[in-house]
C-alpha positions as CSV (number, residue, x, y, z in Angstrom):
1,X,0.0,0.0,0.0
2,X,1.3,3.4,-1.0
3,X,0.9,6.4,1.4
4,X,0.0,9.8,-0.1
5,X,0.9,12.9,1.9
6,X,-1.1,16.1,1.4
7,X,-0.6,19.5,3.0
8,X,-3.8,21.6,3.4
9,X,-5.8,24.1,5.3
10,X,-9.2,22.7,4.5
11,X,-10.7,26.0,5.3
12,X,-13.2,24.3,4.9
13,X,-13.0,21.0,3.1
14,X,-14.8,21.2,-0.3
15,X,-15.3,19.5,-3.6
16,X,-12.0,20.7,-4.9
17,X,-10.2,19.0,-2.0
18,X,-12.1,15.8,-2.6
19,X,-11.1,15.9,-6.2
20,X,-7.5,16.2,-5.3
21,X,-7.7,13.1,-3.0
22,X,-9.6,11.1,-5.7
23,X,-7.1,12.1,-8.4
24,X,-4.2,11.3,-6.2
25,X,-5.5,7.8,-5.5
26,X,-6.3,7.3,-9.2
27,X,-2.6,8.1,-10.0
28,X,-1.0,6.2,-7.1
29,X,-3.5,3.4,-6.4
30,X,-7.0,3.1,-5.2
31,X,-6.0,1.4,-2.0
32,X,-3.5,4.2,-1.1
33,X,-3.8,5.7,2.4
34,X,-3.9,9.5,2.7
35,X,-2.1,11.4,5.4
36,X,-2.9,15.1,5.7
37,X,-0.8,17.7,7.4
38,X,-3.4,20.4,8.2
39,X,-3.2,23.9,9.6
40,X,-4.7,24.3,13.1
41,X,-7.0,27.1,14.1
42,X,-5.0,29.9,12.4
43,X,-4.3,29.9,8.7
44,X,-1.7,31.3,6.4
45,X,-3.8,34.3,5.4
46,X,-3.4,35.5,9.0
47,X,-7.0,34.8,9.7
48,X,-9.0,32.5,12.0
49,X,-10.1,29.3,10.3
50,X,-13.8,29.1,9.4
51,X,-14.2,26.2,11.9
52,X,-11.9,24.8,14.6
53,X,-9.3,22.2,13.7
54,X,-11.3,19.3,15.1
55,X,-14.4,20.0,13.1
56,X,-12.3,20.6,9.9
57,X,-10.5,17.3,10.7
58,X,-13.8,15.4,10.8
59,X,-14.8,16.9,7.5
60,X,-11.5,15.9,6.0
61,X,-11.9,12.3,7.2
62,X,-15.5,12.2,5.8
63,X,-14.0,13.5,2.5
64,X,-11.4,10.8,2.0
65,X,-8.4,11.4,4.3
66,X,-7.3,8.6,6.6
67,X,-5.0,10.4,9.1
68,X,-4.8,14.1,9.9
69,X,-1.7,15.6,11.6
70,X,-1.5,19.2,12.8
71,X,0.8,21.8,11.3
72,X,1.5,24.0,14.4
73,X,0.6,27.7,14.2
74,X,4.2,28.9,14.0
75,X,4.5,27.2,10.6
76,X,0.8,27.4,9.5
77,X,0.9,31.2,9.6
78,X,4.3,31.6,8.0
79,X,5.3,32.6,4.5
80,X,5.1,30.0,1.7
81,X,8.7,28.9,2.4
82,X,8.1,28.4,6.2
83,X,4.7,26.9,5.7
84,X,6.1,24.3,3.2
85,X,9.2,23.5,5.3
86,X,7.3,22.8,8.5
87,X,4.7,20.6,6.7
88,X,7.2,18.6,4.6
89,X,9.4,18.0,7.7
90,X,6.3,16.5,9.4
91,X,5.5,14.3,6.4
92,X,9.2,13.2,6.2
93,X,9.2,12.4,10.0
94,X,6.3,9.9,9.6
95,X,8.7,7.6,7.8
96,X,5.5,6.3,6.1
97,X,4.7,8.7,3.3
98,X,5.8,7.7,-0.2
99,X,4.2,10.5,-2.3
100,X,3.5,14.2,-1.8
101,X,0.5,15.3,-3.8
102,X,-0.4,19.0,-4.2
103,X,-2.5,21.1,-6.5
104,X,-1.0,23.5,-9.0
105,X,-2.1,25.8,-11.8
106,X,0.5,24.4,-14.2
107,X,0.0,20.7,-13.5
108,X,3.6,19.8,-14.1
109,X,5.9,18.6,-11.3
110,X,8.8,18.6,-13.7
111,X,8.4,22.3,-14.5
112,X,8.1,23.2,-10.8
113,X,11.1,21.0,-9.9
114,X,13.2,22.9,-12.5
115,X,12.3,26.2,-10.8
116,X,12.9,24.8,-7.4
117,X,16.4,23.7,-8.4
118,X,17.1,27.2,-9.9
119,X,15.9,29.0,-6.8
120,X,18.2,26.9,-4.6
121,X,21.2,27.6,-6.7
122,X,23.8,30.1,-5.5
123,X,23.6,32.1,-8.8
124,X,19.9,32.6,-8.3
125,X,20.2,33.6,-4.6
126,X,22.8,36.2,-5.6
127,X,20.5,37.7,-8.2
128,X,17.6,37.7,-5.7
129,X,19.8,39.6,-3.1
130,X,20.9,42.1,-5.7
131,X,17.3,42.8,-6.7
132,X,16.0,42.9,-3.1
133,X,18.5,45.6,-2.3
134,X,16.7,47.8,-4.9
135,X,13.6,47.8,-2.8
136,X,11.4,45.6,-5.0
137,X,8.9,43.2,-3.3
138,X,10.5,39.8,-2.7
139,X,8.1,37.8,-4.9
140,X,9.0,40.1,-7.8
141,X,12.7,39.7,-7.1
142,X,12.4,35.9,-7.2
143,X,10.5,35.8,-10.5
144,X,13.0,38.2,-12.2
145,X,15.9,36.2,-10.9
146,X,14.5,32.9,-12.3
147,X,13.6,34.6,-15.6
148,X,17.2,35.8,-16.0
149,X,18.4,32.2,-15.6
150,X,15.7,30.0,-17.1
151,X,13.8,32.5,-19.3
152,X,10.4,34.1,-19.0
153,X,8.3,31.1,-20.1
154,X,10.0,28.6,-17.7
155,X,9.7,31.1,-14.8
156,X,6.0,31.9,-15.5
157,X,4.6,29.4,-12.9
158,X,6.0,31.6,-10.2
159,X,3.1,34.1,-10.9
160,X,0.5,31.7,-9.5
161,X,0.1,31.0,-5.7
162,X,-0.3,27.2,-5.8
163,X,2.6,26.8,-8.1
164,X,4.7,28.8,-5.6
165,X,3.6,26.5,-2.8
166,X,4.4,23.4,-4.8
167,X,7.9,24.8,-5.6
168,X,8.5,25.3,-1.9
169,X,7.3,21.8,-1.1
170,X,9.9,20.4,-3.7
171,X,12.6,22.6,-2.3
172,X,11.9,21.4,1.2
173,X,12.0,17.8,0.0
174,X,15.3,18.4,-1.7
175,X,16.8,20.1,1.4
176,X,15.9,17.0,3.5
177,X,17.2,14.6,0.8
178,X,13.8,13.0,1.1
179,X,12.7,9.9,-0.8
180,X,9.1,11.2,-0.9
181,X,8.2,11.7,-4.6
182,X,6.2,14.9,-5.5
183,X,3.2,14.7,-7.9
184,X,0.9,17.5,-8.8
185,X,-2.8,17.6,-9.6
186,X,-3.9,20.3,-12.1
187,X,-6.3,22.7,-10.4
188,X,-9.8,22.6,-11.9
189,X,-12.4,25.4,-12.0
190,X,-12.1,28.4,-9.6
191,X,-8.8,30.0,-9.1
192,X,-7.3,30.7,-5.7
193,X,-9.2,33.4,-3.8
194,X,-11.6,33.9,-6.7
195,X,-15.2,34.9,-6.2
196,X,-17.9,33.2,-8.3
197,X,-21.0,34.7,-6.7
198,X,-21.9,37.9,-4.9
199,X,-21.5,41.6,-5.3
200,X,-17.8,41.4,-6.2
201,X,-18.3,38.6,-8.7
202,X,-19.5,38.6,-12.4
203,X,-22.5,36.4,-11.8
204,X,-25.0,35.7,-9.0
205,X,-26.7,32.4,-8.3
206,X,-30.4,31.9,-8.6
207,X,-32.3,32.3,-5.4
208,X,-32.7,28.5,-5.1
209,X,-29.7,27.2,-7.0
210,X,-29.9,23.7,-8.5
211,X,-27.0,21.3,-8.9
212,X,-27.2,21.7,-12.7
213,X,-26.8,25.5,-12.5
214,X,-23.8,25.5,-10.1
215,X,-20.2,25.3,-11.2
216,X,-18.4,22.2,-10.2
217,X,-15.8,24.0,-8.0
218,X,-15.6,27.3,-6.2
219,X,-12.7,28.7,-4.2
220,X,-12.5,28.3,-0.5
221,X,-12.7,32.1,-0.3
222,X,-16.1,32.0,-1.9
223,X,-17.2,29.2,0.3
224,X,-16.2,31.0,3.4
225,X,-18.1,34.1,2.3
226,X,-21.2,32.0,1.7
227,X,-21.0,30.3,5.1
228,X,-20.5,33.6,7.0
229,X,-23.4,35.2,5.2
230,X,-25.7,32.3,5.8
231,X,-26.0,31.1,2.2
232,X,-26.2,27.5,3.3
233,X,-28.1,26.1,0.3
234,X,-25.4,27.6,-2.0
235,X,-22.5,26.4,0.2
236,X,-23.9,22.9,0.8
237,X,-23.3,22.0,-2.9
238,X,-19.5,22.3,-2.3
239,X,-19.3,20.7,1.1
240,X,-18.6,17.0,1.8
241,X,-21.9,15.0,2.3
242,X,-23.1,15.6,5.8
243,X,-20.8,18.6,6.3
244,X,-23.6,21.2,6.4
245,X,-25.2,20.1,9.7
246,X,-21.9,19.8,11.4
247,X,-21.0,23.4,10.5
248,X,-24.6,24.8,10.9
249,X,-25.3,23.2,14.2
250,X,-22.0,24.2,15.8
251,X,-22.9,25.3,19.3
252,X,-20.7,28.4,19.1
253,X,-21.4,29.4,15.4
254,X,-18.7,30.4,13.0
255,X,-15.6,32.4,14.1
256,X,-15.0,35.9,12.8
257,X,-11.6,37.8,13.2
258,X,-13.5,41.1,13.5
259,X,-14.7,40.1,17.0
260,X,-11.2,40.4,18.3
261,X,-10.2,43.6,16.5
262,X,-10.2,45.7,19.6
263,X,-8.1,43.1,21.4
264,X,-5.6,43.3,18.5
265,X,-5.6,47.1,18.6
266,X,-5.0,47.0,22.3
267,X,-1.9,44.9,21.7
268,X,-0.7,47.1,18.8
269,X,-1.0,50.2,21.0
270,X,1.3,48.8,23.6
271,X,4.0,47.4,21.2
272,X,7.3,49.2,21.1
273,X,10.0,49.0,18.5
274,X,11.8,46.2,20.4
275,X,8.6,44.2,20.7
276,X,8.0,44.3,16.9
277,X,11.7,43.4,16.3
278,X,11.2,40.2,18.3
279,X,8.5,38.9,15.9
280,X,9.4,36.5,13.0
281,X,10.1,38.3,9.7
282,X,10.1,41.6,11.6
283,X,12.0,43.5,8.9
284,X,14.3,45.0,11.6
285,X,17.1,45.7,9.0
286,X,14.6,47.5,6.8
287,X,13.3,49.8,9.5
288,X,9.9,48.1,9.6
289,X,9.5,48.0,13.4
290,X,9.7,51.8,13.7
291,X,6.9,52.1,11.1
292,X,4.8,49.5,12.9
293,X,5.2,51.2,16.3
294,X,4.1,54.6,14.9
295,X,1.1,53.1,13.2
296,X,0.1,51.1,16.2
297,X,0.1,54.2,18.4
298,X,-1.9,56.4,16.0
299,X,-4.4,54.1,14.2
300,X,-8.1,53.9,15.1
301,X,-8.7,50.6,13.4
302,X,-6.8,47.8,11.6
303,X,-7.4,49.1,8.1
304,X,-5.9,52.5,9.1
305,X,-3.0,50.6,10.6
306,X,-2.3,48.8,7.3
307,X,-2.7,52.0,5.3
308,X,-0.1,53.8,7.6
309,X,2.4,51.0,7.3
310,X,2.1,49.8,3.8
311,X,4.9,50.6,1.3
312,X,5.8,48.9,-1.9
313,X,8.4,46.4,-0.5
314,X,6.2,45.2,2.4
315,X,3.3,43.1,1.1
316,X,-0.1,43.2,2.8
317,X,0.2,39.5,3.5
318,X,3.4,40.0,5.4
319,X,1.9,42.9,7.5
320,X,-1.2,40.8,8.3
321,X,1.1,38.0,9.6
322,X,3.0,40.4,11.8
323,X,-0.2,41.7,13.3
324,X,-1.4,38.2,13.9
325,X,1.9,37.2,15.5
326,X,1.7,40.2,17.7
327,X,-1.8,39.3,18.9
328,X,-0.9,35.6,19.5
329,X,2.4,36.6,21.2
330,X,4.5,34.5,18.8
331,X,8.2,35.6,18.9
332,X,11.0,34.5,16.6
333,X,12.5,32.6,19.5
334,X,9.3,30.5,19.9
335,X,9.8,28.8,16.5
336,X,11.8,25.6,16.9
337,X,14.4,24.6,14.3
338,X,12.1,21.8,13.3
339,X,8.8,20.3,14.5
340,X,9.3,18.3,17.8
341,X,6.3,16.0,17.6
342,X,3.6,14.6,15.3
343,X,0.2,15.7,16.7
344,X,-2.7,13.5,15.6
345,X,-5.9,15.3,15.0
346,X,-8.0,12.5,13.6
347,X,-8.1,9.1,12.0
348,X,-10.2,6.4,10.2
349,X,-9.6,2.7,10.8
350,X,-7.1,2.7,8.0
351,X,-5.4,5.7,9.6
352,X,-5.3,3.8,12.9
353,X,-3.5,0.9,11.2
354,X,-1.0,3.4,9.6
355,X,-0.5,5.0,13.0
356,X,0.6,1.7,14.5
357,X,3.3,1.4,11.8
358,X,4.4,5.0,12.4
359,X,4.8,4.3,16.1
360,X,7.5,1.8,15.2
361,X,9.3,3.9,12.6
362,X,8.5,7.6,12.9
363,X,11.4,10.0,13.6
364,X,9.3,12.1,16.0
365,X,7.1,11.1,19.0
366,X,3.4,10.7,18.2
367,X,1.1,12.8,20.3
368,X,-2.4,11.4,20.5
369,X,-3.3,12.5,24.0
370,X,-2.6,16.2,25.1
371,X,-1.6,15.1,28.6
372,X,1.3,13.0,27.1
373,X,3.1,16.1,26.0
374,X,4.5,16.4,29.5
375,X,6.6,13.3,28.7
376,X,8.2,15.0,25.8
377,X,11.2,17.4,25.5
378,X,11.1,21.0,26.8
379,X,10.9,22.3,23.2
380,X,7.8,20.1,22.6
381,X,6.2,21.2,25.8
382,X,6.7,24.9,25.0
383,X,5.4,24.6,21.5
384,X,2.3,22.8,22.8
385,X,1.7,25.4,25.5
386,X,2.0,28.1,22.7
387,X,-0.6,26.1,20.7
388,X,-2.9,26.0,23.7
389,X,-2.7,29.8,24.0
390,X,-3.3,30.2,20.3
391,X,-6.5,28.1,20.6
392,X,-7.7,30.1,23.6
393,X,-7.2,33.4,21.6
394,X,-8.9,31.8,18.5
395,X,-11.9,30.9,20.6
396,X,-12.5,34.6,21.3
397,X,-13.5,34.9,17.6
398,X,-16.7,33.0,18.3
399,X,-19.9,34.9,19.3
400,X,-20.0,32.8,22.4
401,X,-16.4,31.8,23.3
402,X,-15.9,28.3,24.6
403,X,-14.2,27.9,28.0
404,X,-10.4,28.2,27.9
405,X,-8.3,25.1,27.8
406,X,-9.8,23.2,24.9
407,X,-6.4,22.2,23.6
408,X,-5.8,20.2,26.8
409,X,-9.2,18.6,26.9
410,X,-9.7,17.5,23.2
411,X,-8.4,14.3,21.8
412,X,-8.3,13.1,18.2
413,X,-11.4,12.7,16.1
414,X,-12.1,9.1,15.3
415,X,-14.3,8.3,12.3
416,X,-15.1,4.6,12.3
417,X,-17.1,4.5,9.1
418,X,-17.1,7.2,6.3
419,X,-20.7,6.3,5.5
420,X,-21.8,7.4,9.0
421,X,-22.1,11.1,9.0
């Protein structure tokens, strides 16, 4: 039996994710097991996930995954490079994964591997540094550097977000000298972050949409908007079977980052230059902490904060991550050199069988019960305690916040039968 690894946010799990799992099994083998490394309660766009990690794990298991492992917040909210590195290190540490499958806009693992090798070369790194010194955004510097070496056409995949993530997965595999083989599934339908319906989209759905009238896929962005706005009939078409009642009947509703905006602002108003400088990717050498301190002490809301700080070389995504790290209290020193454990969020019977094999061969301890973290290293305990804090702060995004300490009370989701919803 081959084991397929997938890195995902599943925010939330939808038909596009199910398609990736189905296509991966079609290419690798119908009996393949699927191990997913999934972001926890905070995601890369510096936002709270649309549902907590345990509910999103259940949806993933219902949709075809066999074993779900957590990508801790310090990597889940990082740049593409940090996100990919943390996730791939976890997959490698299982000592069970044979294939890494990811979606891409180009559909060619060979093309992405060529770019990955180029980016890791000393010649390309020197070109990137030279371009970065001119003040251009980092993504633009990367693309120009690769274009100079491989040509514009070969470098064109860098202009698409999922291609970029795929390139970083391959670079991480190469760095680890991993035997895991990358394959990519061509993305179908809606593009990343695209809107299909609503006031910002070109079309609107009928008041009572039928399956025949709906596109096969929508973006996770569109689906989150539908869920937050209560368009359940529209959203249900793209959710895993049985997913709607799980989301709709959640006792605490759906989380919204706006509910903690004042708490975030309170944090920003107390941050000094040295506090900003302690954050990951703080831009200390570029003078960013000074701009951040001034903006935090003068802004009346988050949008004004971003307007005050934004300049060409600092992307909005980077600034959003810095604000989230400030709110969560994540400092550069809190990020371990590599993940210290494999946290199990959920499993099916096949996942449980795979877990038994991993217990014998995995390069990291398997954490299935929160209390067992006290038996692990100090690095592991500190990371788990940070995760517990991040969950408590995430829970404030709900209209009715759950009691603190859920991280310590909640065990893995076990789905005994995918036909039982």
